[in-house]
C-alpha positions as CSV (number, residue, x, y, z in Angstrom):
1,M,100.7,94.8,125.4
2,T,101.8,94.2,121.7
3,T,103.5,96.9,119.7
4,V,102.3,98.2,116.8
5,S,105.1,96.8,114.7
6,T,104.4,93.1,116.0
7,V,101.1,93.9,115.3
8,V,101.5,95.0,111.6
9,D,104.0,92.2,111.0
10,D,101.4,89.9,111.8
11,Y,98.8,91.8,109.5
12,I,101.1,91.6,106.5
13,A,102.2,87.8,107.4
14,A,98.2,87.1,107.4
15,W,97.8,88.3,104.1
16,N,100.6,85.9,102.9
17,E,99.4,83.4,105.0
18,R,97.6,80.4,102.6
19,D,96.7,77.8,105.3
20,E,93.5,78.7,106.8
21,E,94.2,77.6,110.6
22,R,97.4,79.5,110.6
23,R,96.0,82.5,108.7
24,L,93.0,83.0,110.9
25,E,95.6,82.7,114.0
26,L,97.4,85.5,112.7
27,V,94.5,88.0,111.7
28,Q,93.0,87.4,115.8
29,R,97.1,88.3,116.9
30,A,96.6,91.4,114.6
31,F,92.8,92.7,115.0
32,A,90.8,93.2,117.9
33,T,87.9,90.8,118.0
34,D,85.4,93.1,116.9
35,G,88.2,94.8,113.8
36,T,87.1,95.6,110.6
37,Y,88.8,95.9,107.4
38,L,87.6,98.3,104.4
39,D,89.1,99.1,101.0
40,P,87.7,99.6,97.4
41,A,87.4,96.4,96.4
42,R,86.3,94.5,99.8
43,S,85.7,94.5,103.4
44,G,85.7,91.9,106.3
45,A,84.3,92.5,109.7
46,G,85.3,90.4,112.9
47,T,88.6,87.9,112.8
48,E,86.8,85.4,111.2
49,G,84.9,87.7,108.4
50,I,88.5,89.5,107.9
51,A,90.3,85.9,107.4
52,A,87.8,84.6,105.0
53,M,88.1,88.2,103.0
54,I,91.9,87.6,103.0
55,A,91.3,84.4,101.8
56,E,89.0,85.4,98.6
57,A,91.8,88.3,97.9
58,Q,94.3,85.6,97.6
59,G,92.1,83.8,95.1
60,H,92.5,87.0,92.7
61,F,96.0,87.4,93.2
62,P,97.5,83.7,93.3
63,D,101.6,83.5,93.6
64,H,101.6,87.4,95.2
65,H,102.9,88.1,98.3
66,I,102.9,91.5,100.2
67,E,106.1,93.2,101.7
68,L,106.1,96.1,104.0
69,V,107.7,99.2,102.9
70,A,108.7,100.8,105.6
71,D,108.4,100.7,109.4
72,P,104.8,101.9,110.5
73,D,104.2,105.4,111.5
74,A,102.3,105.7,114.6
75,H,100.9,108.2,117.2
76,H,98.0,108.0,119.9
77,D,95.9,105.5,118.6
78,R,96.7,105.6,115.0
79,V,98.9,104.1,112.4
80,R,99.8,104.2,108.9
81,F,101.8,101.9,106.9
82,T,102.9,101.1,103.3
83,W,103.2,97.9,101.3
84,Q,103.7,96.4,97.8
85,L,102.1,93.7,96.3
86,F,104.5,91.2,93.9
87,P,104.2,88.4,91.7
88,E,106.4,85.5,92.3
89,G,109.9,86.5,90.8
90,A,109.1,90.1,89.5
91,G,108.9,93.6,90.9
92,P,106.1,95.0,92.5
93,I,102.6,95.6,91.0
94,L,100.3,97.5,93.6
95,T,101.7,99.9,96.3
96,G,99.1,100.5,99.0
97,Y,98.8,102.8,101.8
98,D,96.6,101.5,105.0
99,Y,95.4,103.3,107.9
100,A,94.3,101.9,111.2
101,T,92.9,102.5,114.7
102,V,94.3,100.6,117.3
103,A,92.5,99.5,120.2
104,E,93.5,99.4,123.7
105,D,95.1,96.1,123.9
106,G,97.5,97.1,121.3
107,R,95.4,95.4,118.2
108,L,93.8,96.6,115.2
109,R,90.3,98.3,115.9
110,D,89.8,99.2,112.2
111,V,92.0,99.2,108.7
112,T,91.1,101.4,106.0
113,G,93.4,100.3,102.8
114,F,94.3,101.9,99.8
115,A,96.0,100.7,96.8
116,E,97.6,102.1,93.2
117,P,99.4,100.3,90.6
118,V,103.1,100.9,90.4
119,G,104.6,102.8,87.6
């Protein structure tokens, strides 16, 4: 079984991956086959839908990357983690708070995201 930290690392890596095939592989490692993602601006269902949604989001934020702020906090089948969005060569512009449930195989079942501007 995969650890929550490894799954969250794959999740963050998927958001940063620009190669379509590699991004899908990371999403498949991070999410259950029927996983879902929802935030105020976008949503995705299934690993292919989530990978496509991430690609669309990347189009809105070219030359940006996401970094995990601290280790995930998990208990039972729940996990939360905080990340920040950085433009290339600059400080963070967004802080995100993601809350998820974890499937029996250790991958993410569903993720709900919130974000707010930094400063």
